[in-house]
PDB file of N, CA, C and O in Angstrom:
ATOM      1  N   MET A   1     -42.073  15.776  14.293  1.00  0.00           N
ATOM      2  CA  MET A   1     -41.284  15.155  13.241  1.00  0.00           C
ATOM      3  C   MET A   1     -39.883  15.766  13.191  1.00  0.00           C
ATOM      4  O   MET A   1     -38.903  15.068  12.933  1.00  0.00           O
ATOM      5  N   GLY A   2     -39.800  17.056  13.438  1.00  0.00           N
ATOM      6  CA  GLY A   2     -38.498  17.715  13.444  1.00  0.00           C
ATOM      7  C   GLY A   2     -37.606  17.221  14.564  1.00  0.00           C
ATOM      8  O   GLY A   2     -36.393  17.103  14.391  1.00  0.00           O
ATOM      9  N   ARG A   3     -38.202  16.930  15.721  1.00  0.00           N
ATOM     10  CA  ARG A   3     -37.430  16.394  16.844  1.00  0.00           C
ATOM     11  C   ARG A   3     -36.824  15.042  16.498  1.00  0.00           C
ATOM     12  O   ARG A   3     -35.674  14.756  16.829  1.00  0.00           O
ATOM     13  N   LEU A   4     -37.613  14.223  15.831  1.00  0.00           N
ATOM     14  CA  LEU A   4     -37.152  12.882  15.457  1.00  0.00           C
ATOM     15  C   LEU A   4     -35.984  12.968  14.482  1.00  0.00           C
ATOM     16  O   LEU A   4     -35.010  12.227  14.620  1.00  0.00           O
ATOM     17  N   LEU A   5     -36.066  13.853  13.508  1.00  0.00           N
ATOM     18  CA  LEU A   5     -34.976  14.003  12.548  1.00  0.00           C
ATOM     19  C   LEU A   5     -33.726  14.559  13.215  1.00  0.00           C
ATOM     20  O   LEU A   5     -32.611  14.147  12.895  1.00  0.00           O
ATOM     21  N   LYS A   6     -33.911  15.487  14.133  1.00  0.00           N
ATOM     22  CA  LYS A   6     -32.768  16.048  14.852  1.00  0.00           C
ATOM     23  C   LYS A   6     -32.100  14.974  15.708  1.00  0.00           C
ATOM     24  O   LYS A   6     -30.873  14.887  15.754  1.00  0.00           O
ATOM     25  N   LEU A   7     -32.906  14.158  16.384  1.00  0.00           N
ATOM     26  CA  LEU A   7     -32.365  13.068  17.193  1.00  0.00           C
ATOM     27  C   LEU A   7     -31.617  12.066  16.315  1.00  0.00           C
ATOM     28  O   LEU A   7     -30.538  11.599  16.680  1.00  0.00           O
ATOM     29  N   LEU A   8     -32.186  11.740  15.168  1.00  0.00           N
ATOM     30  CA  LEU A   8     -31.534  10.816  14.249  1.00  0.00           C
ATOM     31  C   LEU A   8     -30.210  11.382  13.750  1.00  0.00           C
ATOM     32  O   LEU A   8     -29.225  10.651  13.646  1.00  0.00           O
ATOM     33  N   LEU A   9     -30.177  12.661  13.445  1.00  0.00           N
ATOM     34  CA  LEU A   9     -28.938  13.307  13.000  1.00  0.00           C
ATOM     35  C   LEU A   9     -27.890  13.266  14.098  1.00  0.00           C
ATOM     36  O   LEU A   9     -26.722  12.989  13.826  1.00  0.00           O
ATOM     37  N   TYR A  10     -28.288  13.537  15.334  1.00  0.00           N
ATOM     38  CA  TYR A  10     -27.348  13.469  16.449  1.00  0.00           C
ATOM     39  C   TYR A  10     -26.805  12.058  16.642  1.00  0.00           C
ATOM     40  O   TYR A  10     -25.618  11.881  16.917  1.00  0.00           O
ATOM     41  N   LEU A  11     -27.656  11.064  16.502  1.00  0.00           N
ATOM     42  CA  LEU A  11     -27.210   9.680  16.656  1.00  0.00           C
ATOM     43  C   LEU A  11     -26.247   9.270  15.555  1.00  0.00           C
ATOM     44  O   LEU A  11     -25.279   8.554  15.810  1.00  0.00           O
ATOM     45  N   VAL A  12     -26.504   9.720  14.329  1.00  0.00           N
ATOM     46  CA  VAL A  12     -25.598   9.410  13.222  1.00  0.00           C
ATOM     47  C   VAL A  12     -24.243  10.074  13.443  1.00  0.00           C
ATOM     48  O   VAL A  12     -23.204   9.448  13.232  1.00  0.00           O
ATOM     49  N   LEU A  13     -24.248  11.334  13.866  1.00  0.00           N
ATOM     50  CA  LEU A  13     -22.982  12.031  14.134  1.00  0.00           C
ATOM     51  C   LEU A  13     -22.226  11.383  15.288  1.00  0.00           C
ATOM     52  O   LEU A  13     -21.007  11.227  15.220  1.00  0.00           O
ATOM     53  N   LEU A  14     -22.931  11.009  16.333  1.00  0.00           N
ATOM     54  CA  LEU A  14     -22.296  10.352  17.466  1.00  0.00           C
ATOM     55  C   LEU A  14     -21.719   9.000  17.070  1.00  0.00           C
ATOM     56  O   LEU A  14     -20.622   8.644  17.500  1.00  0.00           O
ATOM     57  N   GLY A  15     -22.439   8.253  16.262  1.00  0.00           N
ATOM     58  CA  GLY A  15     -21.930   6.965  15.782  1.00  0.00           C
ATOM     59  C   GLY A  15     -20.709   7.135  14.900  1.00  0.00           C
ATOM     60  O   GLY A  15     -19.765   6.351  14.996  1.00  0.00           O
ATOM     61  N   GLY A  16     -20.710   8.148  14.040  1.00  0.00           N
ATOM     62  CA  GLY A  16     -19.539   8.412  13.201  1.00  0.00           C
ATOM     63  C   GLY A  16     -18.323   8.784  14.019  1.00  0.00           C
ATOM     64  O   GLY A  16     -17.218   8.314  13.748  1.00  0.00           O
ATOM     65  N   LEU A  17     -18.522   9.636  15.031  1.00  0.00           N
ATOM     66  CA  LEU A  17     -17.404  10.003  15.899  1.00  0.00           C
ATOM     67  C   LEU A  17     -16.887   8.799  16.692  1.00  0.00           C
ATOM     68  O   LEU A  17     -15.682   8.663  16.905  1.00  0.00           O
ATOM     69  N   ALA A  18     -17.792   7.938  17.123  1.00  0.00           N
ATOM     70  CA  ALA A  18     -17.381   6.733  17.848  1.00  0.00           C
ATOM     71  C   ALA A  18     -16.589   5.798  16.944  1.00  0.00           C
ATOM     72  O   ALA A  18     -15.620   5.184  17.390  1.00  0.00           O
ATOM     73  N   LEU A  19     -16.983   5.681  15.692  1.00  0.00           N
ATOM     74  CA  LEU A  19     -16.254   4.827  14.750  1.00  0.00           C
ATOM     75  C   LEU A  19     -14.861   5.377  14.473  1.00  0.00           C
ATOM     76  O   LEU A  19     -13.893   4.620  14.411  1.00  0.00           O
ATOM     77  N   ILE A  20     -14.759   6.689  14.307  1.00  0.00           N
ATOM     78  CA  ILE A  20     -13.447   7.312  14.087  1.00  0.00           C
ATOM     79  C   ILE A  20     -12.564   7.147  15.319  1.00  0.00           C
ATOM     80  O   ILE A  20     -11.375   6.855  15.195  1.00  0.00           O
ATOM     81  N   ALA A  21     -13.135   7.330  16.501  1.00  0.00           N
ATOM     82  CA  ALA A  21     -12.362   7.158  17.731  1.00  0.00           C
ATOM     83  C   ALA A  21     -11.884   5.721  17.873  1.00  0.00           C
ATOM     84  O   ALA A  21     -10.748   5.492  18.289  1.00  0.00           O
ATOM     85  N   TYR A  22     -12.719   4.756  17.540  1.00  0.00           N
ATOM     86  CA  TYR A  22     -12.318   3.350  17.629  1.00  0.00           C
ATOM     87  C   TYR A  22     -11.208   3.028  16.621  1.00  0.00           C
ATOM     88  O   TYR A  22     -10.326   2.219  16.908  1.00  0.00           O
ATOM     89  N   ALA A  23     -11.250   3.655  15.451  1.00  0.00           N
ATOM     90  CA  ALA A  23     -10.214   3.411  14.457  1.00  0.00           C
ATOM     91  C   ALA A  23      -8.856   3.892  14.956  1.00  0.00           C
ATOM     92  O   ALA A  23      -7.835   3.270  14.662  1.00  0.00           O
ATOM     93  N   TYR A  24      -8.832   4.980  15.700  1.00  0.00           N
ATOM     94  CA  TYR A  24      -7.571   5.500  16.218  1.00  0.00           C
ATOM     95  C   TYR A  24      -7.145   4.838  17.520  1.00  0.00           C
ATOM     96  O   TYR A  24      -5.953   4.614  17.734  1.00  0.00           O
ATOM     97  N   ILE A  25      -8.091   4.522  18.387  1.00  0.00           N
ATOM     98  CA  ILE A  25      -7.760   3.985  19.706  1.00  0.00           C
ATOM     99  C   ILE A  25      -7.737   2.452  19.708  1.00  0.00           C
ATOM    100  O   ILE A  25      -7.134   1.848  20.596  1.00  0.00           O
ATOM    101  N   GLY A  26      -8.379   1.826  18.738  1.00  0.00           N
ATOM    102  CA  GLY A  26      -8.489   0.368  18.696  1.00  0.00           C
ATOM    103  C   GLY A  26      -7.183  -0.393  18.792  1.00  0.00           C
ATOM    104  O   GLY A  26      -7.105  -1.353  19.558  1.00  0.00           O
ATOM    105  N   PRO A  27      -6.131  -0.004  18.035  1.00  0.00           N
ATOM    106  CA  PRO A  27      -4.870  -0.751  18.157  1.00  0.00           C
ATOM    107  C   PRO A  27      -4.259  -0.706  19.561  1.00  0.00           C
ATOM    108  O   PRO A  27      -3.573  -1.649  19.955  1.00  0.00           O
ATOM    109  N   PHE A  28      -4.488   0.356  20.314  1.00  0.00           N
ATOM    110  CA  PHE A  28      -3.989   0.414  21.687  1.00  0.00           C
ATOM    111  C   PHE A  28      -4.780  -0.502  22.610  1.00  0.00           C
ATOM    112  O   PHE A  28      -4.288  -0.900  23.666  1.00  0.00           O
ATOM    113  N   LEU A  29      -5.999  -0.835  22.218  1.00  0.00           N
ATOM    114  CA  LEU A  29      -6.852  -1.701  23.028  1.00  0.00           C
ATOM    115  C   LEU A  29      -6.761  -3.164  22.613  1.00  0.00           C
ATOM    116  O   LEU A  29      -7.425  -4.016  23.204  1.00  0.00           O
ATOM    117  N   GLY A  30      -5.943  -3.467  21.600  1.00  0.00           N
ATOM    118  CA  GLY A  30      -5.747  -4.852  21.195  1.00  0.00           C
ATOM    119  C   GLY A  30      -6.431  -5.241  19.904  1.00  0.00           C
ATOM    120  O   GLY A  30      -6.351  -6.403  19.507  1.00  0.00           O
ATOM    121  N   ALA A  31      -7.100  -4.323  19.229  1.00  0.00           N
ATOM    122  CA  ALA A  31      -7.751  -4.640  17.954  1.00  0.00           C
ATOM    123  C   ALA A  31      -6.694  -4.633  16.849  1.00  0.00           C
ATOM    124  O   ALA A  31      -5.876  -3.715  16.779  1.00  0.00           O
ATOM    125  N   ASP A  32      -6.707  -5.636  16.000  1.00  0.00           N
ATOM    126  CA  ASP A  32      -5.742  -5.747  14.910  1.00  0.00           C
ATOM    127  C   ASP A  32      -6.469  -5.524  13.591  1.00  0.00           C
ATOM    128  O   ASP A  32      -7.296  -6.342  13.189  1.00  0.00           O
ATOM    129  N   PHE A  33      -6.166  -4.427  12.923  1.00  0.00           N
ATOM    130  CA  PHE A  33      -6.843  -4.076  11.684  1.00  0.00           C
ATOM    131  C   PHE A  33      -6.038  -4.460  10.444  1.00  0.00           C
ATOM    132  O   PHE A  33      -6.472  -4.183   9.326  1.00  0.00           O
ATOM    133  N   SER A  34      -4.884  -5.087  10.616  1.00  0.00           N
ATOM    134  CA  SER A  34      -4.051  -5.412   9.464  1.00  0.00           C
ATOM    135  C   SER A  34      -4.595  -6.644   8.731  1.00  0.00           C
ATOM    136  O   SER A  34      -5.121  -7.557   9.367  1.00  0.00           O
ATOM    137  N   PRO A  35      -4.472  -6.676   7.405  1.00  0.00           N
ATOM    138  CA  PRO A  35      -4.938  -7.838   6.644  1.00  0.00           C
ATOM    139  C   PRO A  35      -3.972  -9.008   6.817  1.00  0.00           C
ATOM    140  O   PRO A  35      -2.811  -8.803   7.171  1.00  0.00           O
ATOM    141  N   PRO A  36      -4.438 -10.228   6.573  1.00  0.00           N
ATOM    142  CA  PRO A  36      -3.540 -11.382   6.672  1.00  0.00           C
ATOM    143  C   PRO A  36      -2.455 -11.312   5.599  1.00  0.00           C
ATOM    144  O   PRO A  36      -2.725 -10.951   4.454  1.00  0.00           O
ATOM    145  N   GLN A  37      -1.223 -11.660   5.981  1.00  0.00           N
ATOM    146  CA  GLN A  37      -0.081 -11.558   5.082  1.00  0.00           C
ATOM    147  C   GLN A  37       0.288 -12.948   4.546  1.00  0.00           C
ATOM    148  O   GLN A  37       1.317 -13.505   4.928  1.00  0.00           O
ATOM    149  N   ASP A  38      -0.535 -13.499   3.677  1.00  0.00           N
ATOM    150  CA  ASP A  38      -0.278 -14.792   3.065  1.00  0.00           C
ATOM    151  C   ASP A  38      -0.025 -14.606   1.580  1.00  0.00           C
ATOM    152  O   ASP A  38      -0.712 -13.839   0.907  1.00  0.00           O
ATOM    153  N   GLU A  39       0.977 -15.324   1.080  1.00  0.00           N
ATOM    154  CA  GLU A  39       1.262 -15.270  -0.349  1.00  0.00           C
ATOM    155  C   GLU A  39       0.388 -16.289  -1.069  1.00  0.00           C
ATOM    156  O   GLU A  39       0.311 -17.448  -0.662  1.00  0.00           O
ATOM    157  N   ILE A  40      -0.259 -15.859  -2.124  1.00  0.00           N
ATOM    158  CA  ILE A  40      -1.145 -16.733  -2.894  1.00  0.00           C
ATOM    159  C   ILE A  40      -0.621 -16.792  -4.316  1.00  0.00           C
ATOM    160  O   ILE A  40      -0.445 -15.759  -4.961  1.00  0.00           O
ATOM    161  N   ARG A  41      -0.374 -17.988  -4.802  1.00  0.00           N
ATOM    162  CA  ARG A  41       0.084 -18.182  -6.184  1.00  0.00           C
ATOM    163  C   ARG A  41      -0.958 -18.992  -6.929  1.00  0.00           C
ATOM    164  O   ARG A  41      -1.370 -20.062  -6.480  1.00  0.00           O
ATOM    165  N   GLN A  42      -1.381 -18.471  -8.074  1.00  0.00           N
ATOM    166  CA  GLN A  42      -2.344 -19.169  -8.908  1.00  0.00           C
ATOM    167  C   GLN A  42      -1.846 -19.130 -10.344  1.00  0.00           C
ATOM    168  O   GLN A  42      -1.389 -18.088 -10.816  1.00  0.00           O
ATOM    169  N   PRO A  43      -1.930 -20.269 -11.050  1.00  0.00           N
ATOM    170  CA  PRO A  43      -1.495 -20.269 -12.435  1.00  0.00           C
ATOM    171  C   PRO A  43      -2.479 -19.470 -13.322  1.00  0.00           C
ATOM    172  O   PRO A  43      -3.688 -19.454 -13.092  1.00  0.00           O
ATOM    173  N   VAL A  44      -1.914 -18.827 -14.319  1.00  0.00           N
ATOM    174  CA  VAL A  44      -2.725 -18.041 -15.267  1.00  0.00           C
ATOM    175  C   VAL A  44      -2.642 -18.711 -16.620  1.00  0.00           C
ATOM    176  O   VAL A  44      -1.545 -18.932 -17.132  1.00  0.00           O
ATOM    177  N   ILE A  45      -3.779 -19.038 -17.211  1.00  0.00           N
ATOM    178  CA  ILE A  45      -3.835 -19.687 -18.528  1.00  0.00           C
ATOM    179  C   ILE A  45      -4.251 -18.628 -19.531  1.00  0.00           C
ATOM    180  O   ILE A  45      -5.343 -18.066 -19.444  1.00  0.00           O
ATOM    181  N   LEU A  46      -3.361 -18.361 -20.495  1.00  0.00           N
ATOM    182  CA  LEU A  46      -3.650 -17.374 -21.525  1.00  0.00           C
ATOM    183  C   LEU A  46      -4.123 -18.096 -22.783  1.00  0.00           C
ATOM    184  O   LEU A  46      -3.584 -19.148 -23.125  1.00  0.00           O
ATOM    185  N   ASN A  47      -5.112 -17.554 -23.471  1.00  0.00           N
ATOM    186  CA  ASN A  47      -5.630 -18.158 -24.691  1.00  0.00           C
ATOM    187  C   ASN A  47      -4.982 -17.531 -25.920  1.00  0.00           C
ATOM    188  O   ASN A  47      -5.673 -17.229 -26.892  1.00  0.00           O
ATOM    189  N   ALA A  48      -3.676 -17.332 -25.892  1.00  0.00           N
ATOM    190  CA  ALA A  48      -2.964 -16.754 -27.020  1.00  0.00           C
ATOM    191  C   ALA A  48      -2.422 -17.894 -27.894  1.00  0.00           C
ATOM    192  O   ALA A  48      -1.848 -18.858 -27.389  1.00  0.00           O
ATOM    193  N   GLU A  49      -2.614 -17.766 -29.194  1.00  0.00           N
ATOM    194  CA  GLU A  49      -2.127 -18.830 -30.103  1.00  0.00           C
ATOM    195  C   GLU A  49      -1.080 -18.292 -31.030  1.00  0.00           C
ATOM    196  O   GLU A  49      -0.554 -19.031 -31.862  1.00  0.00           O
TER     197      GLU A  49
END
């Protein structure tokens, strides 16, 4: 059981490091992490009398 938990911990750490590496290296590989830049206008109705 201890081996299984140790293996799981190693896999979680490896996955976290891979995610961090992808976040830094991704833009050089063509990944675009920026949000869409669209202006949205919506009317606001206030119930003030």
